[in-house]
BANUNU-92286 format. One record per atom (N, C-alpha, C): residue number from 1; y, z, x. Coordinates in steps of 0.001 Angstrom, whole numbers, plus 500000, padded with zeros to 6 digits. Atoms other than C-alpha are relative to their C-alpha. Layout:
{pt NUM,{Y,Z,X}},
...
This chain:
{pt 1,{499598,500652,499033}},
{pt 1,{052273,357833,425454}},
{pt 1,{501182,499164,499281}},
{pt 2,{499135,499973,500820}},
{pt 2,{054253,356902,422855}},
{pt 2,{501388,500412,500600}},
{pt 3,{498717,499798,499590}},
{pt 3,{057902,357148,423938}},
{pt 3,{500195,500168,501552}},
{pt 4,{499926,500038,498505}},
{pt 4,{057007,357178,427536}},
{pt 4,{500825,499151,500568}},
{pt 5,{499775,501372,499088}},
{pt 5,{059156,355291,429867}},
{pt 5,{499048,499246,501261}},
{pt 6,{500557,500010,498158}},
{pt 6,{056987,353729,432935}},
{pt 6,{501052,498842,500579}},
{pt 7,{498944,500215,499024}},
{pt 7,{058740,352685,435813}},
{pt 7,{499512,498655,500604}},
{pt 8,{501171,501465,499410}},
{pt 8,{057805,348895,436910}},
{pt 8,{499453,500728,501135}},
{pt 9,{500744,499613,498732}},
{pt 9,{055439,349241,439671}},
{pt 9,{500389,499272,500966}},
{pt 10,{499436,501130,498742}},
{pt 10,{056716,346042,441632}},
{pt 10,{501674,500596,500527}},
{pt 11,{498668,499996,499322}},
{pt 11,{060086,347263,442153}},
{pt 11,{500009,501274,500815}},
{pt 12,{499639,499097,498830}},
{pt 12,{060946,348792,445287}},
{pt 12,{500543,501524,499906}},
{pt 13,{499635,499290,500030}},
{pt 13,{063106,351668,444057}},
{pt 13,{500313,500602,498575}},
{pt 14,{499030,499887,501348}},
{pt 14,{063518,353402,441406}},
{pt 14,{501206,500666,499545}},
{pt 15,{498475,500053,500238}},
{pt 15,{066175,354740,439456}},
{pt 15,{499986,501348,500106}},
{pt 16,{499684,498589,499374}},
{pt 16,{067874,358117,440869}},
{pt 16,{499076,500469,501267}},
{pt 17,{500823,499393,499027}},
{pt 17,{065979,357575,443768}},
{pt 17,{500794,500222,501312}},
{pt 18,{498724,499379,499093}},
{pt 18,{069534,357834,446007}},
{pt 18,{499846,498606,501298}},
{pt 19,{500650,500616,498788}},
{pt 19,{068338,354496,448263}},
{pt 19,{502008,499265,499774}},
{pt 20,{498237,500709,499037}},
{pt 20,{072374,353239,450231}},
{pt 20,{499680,498702,499969}},
{pt 21,{499777,501468,500115}},
{pt 21,{071325,349670,449662}},
{pt 21,{499639,499567,498663}},
{pt 22,{499786,500173,501603}},
{pt 22,{070868,349574,445984}},
{pt 22,{501215,499687,500000}},
{pt 23,{498932,499897,500715}},
{pt 23,{073704,351133,445497}},
{pt 23,{501582,499348,500100}},
{pt 24,{498639,500585,499498}},
{pt 24,{076621,349327,447480}},
{pt 24,{500122,498620,499296}},
{pt 25,{499407,501467,500575}},
{pt 25,{078572,346649,445673}},
{pt 25,{501597,499942,500553}},
{pt 26,{498614,500238,499812}},
{pt 26,{081206,345258,447875}},
{pt 26,{499862,500034,501315}},
{pt 27,{500259,499671,498891}},
{pt 27,{082280,345687,451239}},
{pt 27,{500503,501468,500721}},
{pt 28,{499126,498654,499661}},
{pt 28,{082908,348650,453632}},
{pt 28,{501682,499588,501007}},
{pt 29,{498965,500280,499734}},
{pt 29,{086149,349594,455232}},
{pt 29,{499908,499258,501208}},
{pt 30,{499746,500317,498695}},
{pt 30,{085350,348700,458739}},
{pt 30,{499658,498803,499984}},
{pt 31,{500360,501278,500063}},
{pt 31,{083851,345202,457592}},
{pt 31,{501441,499260,499985}},
{pt 32,{498771,500655,500350}},
{pt 32,{087334,344710,455763}},
{pt 32,{500625,499996,502139}},
{pt 33,{498936,499981,498857}},
{pt 33,{089531,345685,459243}},
{pt 33,{499205,498667,500821}},
{pt 34,{500604,501660,499483}},
{pt 34,{087084,343089,460754}},
{pt 34,{500336,498807,499813}},
{pt 35,{499427,501611,501157}},
{pt 35,{087730,340044,458584}},
{pt 35,{501681,500363,500640}},
{pt 36,{498382,500386,500296}},
{pt 36,{091665,340771,458410}},
{pt 36,{500016,500102,502169}},
{pt 37,{499779,499778,498286}},
{pt 37,{091446,341482,462641}},
{pt 37,{499754,498823,500219}},
{pt 38,{500585,501566,499255}},
{pt 38,{089691,337915,463048}},
{pt 38,{501081,499325,498948}},
{pt 39,{498618,501147,500780}},
{pt 39,{092235,336075,460213}},
{pt 39,{500963,500091,501078}},
{pt 40,{499442,500116,499451}},
{pt 40,{094783,337277,462185}},
{pt 40,{500569,499180,501361}},
{pt 41,{499948,500600,498835}},
{pt 41,{094155,336163,465367}},
{pt 41,{499735,498835,499800}},
{pt 42,{499795,501498,500418}},
{pt 42,{093528,332823,464142}},
{pt 42,{501167,499709,499243}},
{pt 43,{499020,500896,500417}},
{pt 43,{096794,332602,462137}},
{pt 43,{500810,500304,501306}},
{pt 44,{498687,500230,499497}},
{pt 44,{099105,333471,464672}},
{pt 44,{499725,499190,501613}},
{pt 45,{500091,501575,498991}},
{pt 45,{097405,330861,467249}},
{pt 45,{499872,498747,499518}},
{pt 46,{499922,501285,500590}},
{pt 46,{097740,328131,464991}},
{pt 46,{501318,499966,500329}},
{pt 47,{498711,500489,499756}},
{pt 47,{101215,327747,465183}},
{pt 47,{500162,499678,501573}},
{pt 48,{499429,500454,498423}},
{pt 48,{101250,327790,469325}},
{pt 48,{499423,498786,500043}},
{pt 49,{501215,501118,500343}},
{pt 49,{098363,325155,468961}},
{pt 49,{500648,499065,499571}},
{pt 50,{499764,500539,500496}},
{pt 50,{099996,322940,466847}},
{pt 50,{501762,500131,500837}},
{pt 51,{499034,500540,498908}},
{pt 51,{103515,323285,469001}},
{pt 51,{499958,499489,500754}},
{pt 52,{500414,500596,498691}},
{pt 52,{101953,322478,472057}},
{pt 52,{499467,498688,499490}},
{pt 53,{500543,501371,499972}},
{pt 53,{100464,319227,470288}},
{pt 53,{501316,499298,499627}},
{pt 54,{498762,500932,500705}},
{pt 54,{104156,318435,468815}},
{pt 54,{501110,499881,501300}},
{pt 55,{499073,500131,498687}},
{pt 55,{105724,318877,472908}},
{pt 55,{500352,498288,500310}},
{pt 56,{500005,501920,499663}},
{pt 56,{105213,315050,473230}},
{pt 56,{498978,499468,499132}},
{pt 57,{501192,500582,500779}},
{pt 57,{103763,313362,470727}},
{pt 57,{499733,498451,500023}},
{pt 58,{500061,501785,499397}},
{pt 58,{103747,309626,472545}},
{pt 58,{498011,500276,500884}},
{pt 59,{500983,499834,499519}},
{pt 59,{100629,311623,474450}},
{pt 59,{498917,498802,499646}},
{pt 60,{501664,500554,500267}},
{pt 60,{097610,309825,472531}},
{pt 60,{500617,498976,500348}},
{pt 61,{499866,501077,499753}},
{pt 61,{099821,306779,473283}},
{pt 61,{499663,499648,501750}},
{pt 62,{500528,499975,498594}},
{pt 62,{099873,307247,476808}},
{pt 62,{498755,500189,500760}},
{pt 63,{501698,500360,499892}},
{pt 63,{096552,307673,476952}},
{pt 63,{499293,499082,499868}},
{pt 64,{500122,500681,500291}},
{pt 64,{095695,305275,475222}},
{pt 64,{500513,498264,501251}},
{pt 65,{499139,500731,499082}},
{pt 65,{098028,302702,477622}},
{pt 65,{499581,500060,501494}},
{pt 66,{500835,499757,498423}},
{pt 66,{096457,304417,480917}},
{pt 66,{498837,499525,500132}},
{pt 67,{501301,499994,499864}},
{pt 67,{093263,304132,480039}},
{pt 67,{500203,498304,500107}},
{pt 68,{500144,501688,499953}},
{pt 68,{094079,299917,479469}},
{pt 68,{500049,499827,501277}},
{pt 69,{499083,500532,498698}},
{pt 69,{096256,300134,482926}},
{pt 69,{498121,500259,500858}},
{pt 70,{501489,499790,499022}},
{pt 70,{092484,301664,484501}},
{pt 70,{499242,499077,499591}},
{pt 71,{501392,500379,500295}},
{pt 71,{090041,299501,483053}},
{pt 71,{500702,498435,500389}},
{pt 72,{499609,501424,498841}},
{pt 72,{092351,296042,484065}},
{pt 72,{499802,500354,501567}},
{pt 73,{499828,500033,498334}},
{pt 73,{092686,297320,487841}},
{pt 73,{498258,500093,499924}},
{pt 74,{501427,500053,499524}},
{pt 74,{088711,298033,487520}},
{pt 74,{499790,498280,500048}},
{pt 75,{500741,501267,499934}},
{pt 75,{088047,294503,486142}},
{pt 75,{500366,499285,501311}},
{pt 76,{500002,500413,498660}},
{pt 76,{090098,293273,488949}},
{pt 76,{499721,500453,501025}},
{pt 77,{501054,499433,498366}},
{pt 77,{088205,295039,491781}},
{pt 77,{498877,499122,500038}},
{pt 78,{501328,500132,500827}},
{pt 78,{085178,293893,489683}},
{pt 78,{500259,498134,500723}},
{pt 79,{499920,501067,499870}},
{pt 79,{086457,290286,489876}},
{pt 79,{500203,499358,501958}},
{pt 80,{500270,500633,498572}},
{pt 80,{087409,290504,493734}},
{pt 80,{498618,500226,500544}},
{pt 81,{500928,499990,499169}},
{pt 81,{084349,291741,494726}},
{pt 81,{498810,498988,499991}},
{pt 82,{500579,501502,500098}},
{pt 82,{082242,288891,493348}},
{pt 82,{500990,498842,500655}},
{pt 83,{499419,500892,498971}},
{pt 83,{084639,286441,495079}},
{pt 83,{499658,500176,501319}},
{pt 84,{500276,500129,498477}},
{pt 84,{083395,287823,498563}},
{pt 84,{500745,501288,500678}},
{pt 85,{498910,499428,499040}},
{pt 85,{086016,290244,499255}},
{pt 85,{499508,501644,499756}},
{pt 86,{500502,498942,500004}},
{pt 86,{084862,293800,500052}},
{pt 86,{500049,500911,499355}},
{pt 87,{499992,499302,500624}},
{pt 87,{084358,296760,498247}},
{pt 87,{501656,500925,500257}},
{pt 88,{499196,499019,499526}},
{pt 88,{086317,299028,500341}},
{pt 88,{502007,499206,500225}},
{pt 89,{498652,500226,500066}},
{pt 89,{089466,296277,500462}},
{pt 89,{500547,499456,498766}},
{pt 90,{499613,499639,500813}},
{pt 90,{089276,295768,497331}},
{pt 90,{500906,500772,498650}},
{pt 91,{499450,498925,500645}},
{pt 91,{089657,299072,495820}},
{pt 91,{501512,500614,500658}},
{pt 92,{498285,499168,499486}},
{pt 92,{093116,299584,498149}},
{pt 92,{501120,499799,499216}},
{pt 93,{499099,500371,500418}},
{pt 93,{096178,299519,496347}},
{pt 93,{501321,499859,501320}},
{pt 94,{498769,500263,499374}},
{pt 94,{099425,298353,497339}},
{pt 94,{501032,500682,499527}},
{pt 95,{498618,499698,500334}},
{pt 95,{102581,299965,496956}},
{pt 95,{500585,499780,498638}},
{pt 96,{498858,501135,501133}},
{pt 96,{104731,297464,495409}},
{pt 96,{499313,499521,499096}},
{pt 97,{500794,500589,501331}},
{pt 97,{101858,295803,493157}},
{pt 97,{499868,501806,498798}},
{pt 98,{500661,499087,500957}},
{pt 98,{101040,299731,491481}},
{pt 98,{501227,500974,500146}},
{pt 99,{499073,498738,500173}},
{pt 99,{103784,302411,491865}},
{pt 99,{501165,499086,499704}},
{pt 100,{500860,499533,501452}},
{pt 100,{105027,301783,489152}},
{pt 100,{499061,498722,499907}},
{pt 101,{501209,500964,500263}},
{pt 101,{102407,299402,487550}},
{pt 101,{501095,498731,499577}},
{pt 102,{499287,500939,500008}},
{pt 102,{104375,296312,486910}},
{pt 102,{499832,499357,498531}},
{pt 103,{500185,500188,501670}},
{pt 103,{105455,295937,482997}},
{pt 103,{499808,501665,499429}},
{pt 104,{500580,498984,500628}},
{pt 104,{104725,299360,482721}},
{pt 104,{500948,500983,501063}},
{pt 105,{498855,499083,499495}},
{pt 105,{107848,301185,484157}},
{pt 105,{499340,501868,500218}},
{pt 106,{500153,498317,499639}},
{pt 106,{106301,305074,483712}},
{pt 106,{498288,500203,500148}},
{pt 107,{501139,499750,499290}},
{pt 107,{102915,304596,484953}},
{pt 107,{500071,499573,501639}},
{pt 108,{500561,500339,498939}},
{pt 108,{101490,304804,488435}},
{pt 108,{498991,500068,499837}},
{pt 109,{501316,500262,500063}},
{pt 109,{098287,303424,489275}},
{pt 109,{499916,499467,501528}},
{pt 110,{500472,500202,498763}},
{pt 110,{096231,304310,492616}},
{pt 110,{498755,499738,499859}},
{pt 111,{502004,500256,499845}},
{pt 111,{092626,303037,493430}},
{pt 111,{499233,500303,501690}},
{pt 112,{500297,499519,498863}},
{pt 112,{090873,304788,496301}},
{pt 112,{498567,499649,500371}},
{pt 113,{501533,499944,499743}},
{pt 113,{087374,304007,497797}},
{pt 113,{499807,501155,501215}},
{pt 114,{500760,499060,499092}},
{pt 114,{085153,306496,499359}},
{pt 114,{498717,500356,499218}},
{pt 115,{501695,499819,500665}},
{pt 115,{081370,307098,499342}},
{pt 115,{499192,498744,499147}},
{pt 116,{500388,500962,501186}},
{pt 116,{080906,303898,497859}},
{pt 116,{500128,500117,498509}},
{pt 117,{499428,500040,501941}},
{pt 117,{082947,304574,494456}},
{pt 117,{500980,500139,500390}},
{pt 118,{498320,500020,499737}},
{pt 118,{086163,303540,494001}},
{pt 118,{500347,500660,498376}},
{pt 119,{499368,498978,500964}},
{pt 119,{088650,305790,491557}},
{pt 119,{501074,499400,500001}},
{pt 120,{498822,500640,500938}},
{pt 120,{091421,304354,489607}},
{pt 120,{500453,501172,499237}},
{pt 121,{499447,499313,500908}},
{pt 121,{093717,306750,488687}},
{pt 121,{501488,499740,499407}},
{pt 122,{498331,499874,500723}},
{pt 122,{096874,306541,486149}},
{pt 122,{500964,501008,499776}},
{pt 123,{499453,498407,500443}},
{pt 123,{099420,309220,486055}},
{pt 123,{501805,499146,499401}},
{pt 124,{498415,500032,500223}},
{pt 124,{103139,309244,484739}},
{pt 124,{500874,499915,501049}},
{pt 125,{499232,500287,498477}},
{pt 125,{105585,307775,487581}},
{pt 125,{501236,501377,499775}},
{pt 126,{499173,498549,500036}},
{pt 126,{108044,311111,486149}},
{pt 126,{499611,501077,500602}},
{pt 127,{499756,498641,500255}},
{pt 127,{106443,313970,485472}},
{pt 127,{498316,500021,501112}},
{pt 128,{501161,499636,498874}},
{pt 128,{102857,313320,487758}},
{pt 128,{498421,500421,499297}},
{pt 129,{501771,499860,500735}},
{pt 129,{100308,314053,484367}},
{pt 129,{499382,498603,500188}},
{pt 130,{501125,501448,499549}},
{pt 130,{097163,311998,484607}},
{pt 130,{499410,499938,498981}},
{pt 131,{500395,500580,501077}},
{pt 131,{096360,309823,481855}},
{pt 131,{498658,499397,499687}},
{pt 132,{501373,500526,499960}},
{pt 132,{093098,308196,483022}},
{pt 132,{499269,499905,501145}},
{pt 133,{500399,499691,498756}},
{pt 133,{090679,308518,485864}},
{pt 133,{498360,498886,499455}},
{pt 134,{501403,500793,500231}},
{pt 134,{088042,305690,486092}},
{pt 134,{499145,500306,501487}},
{pt 135,{500449,499713,499084}},
{pt 135,{085385,306137,488831}},
{pt 135,{498416,498723,499710}},
{pt 136,{501543,500380,500181}},
{pt 136,{082544,303437,489525}},
{pt 136,{499488,499245,500890}},
{pt 137,{500528,500698,498267}},
{pt 137,{080761,301135,492416}},
{pt 137,{499994,498450,499812}},
{pt 138,{499542,501274,500269}},
{pt 138,{082035,298317,492789}},
{pt 138,{498871,498922,500820}},
{pt 139,{500708,500596,499803}},
{pt 139,{079069,296620,493577}},
{pt 139,{499153,498812,499568}},
């Protein structure tokens, strides 16, 4: 037994067994092509997403203002309902009052009432873009 090499009985593969998984070091060509394709798609879409967000840098501000105006109208409607006005009458918008919104010429605000739900919508007065929509039950 002197001079004889014993293989490790716990080892799954002995030397010279030809196991592909044991000899593989690195990536195959197909794995490399897949990764490069994914990176190319992501890299080309990033500038498009960034330019879309820079088209109108005031959009976040308009959304905040639109939300404020919708909340303000909802509070006014709820106050009127608590004072005895019917929900349907309180949700009616007059054109002079909210088109455009007083003090916010760039916004139009409409309120509609259907199926006991009051819907308030705030839009851009020039483009018609919707910046806020509130739906609630004024009871």
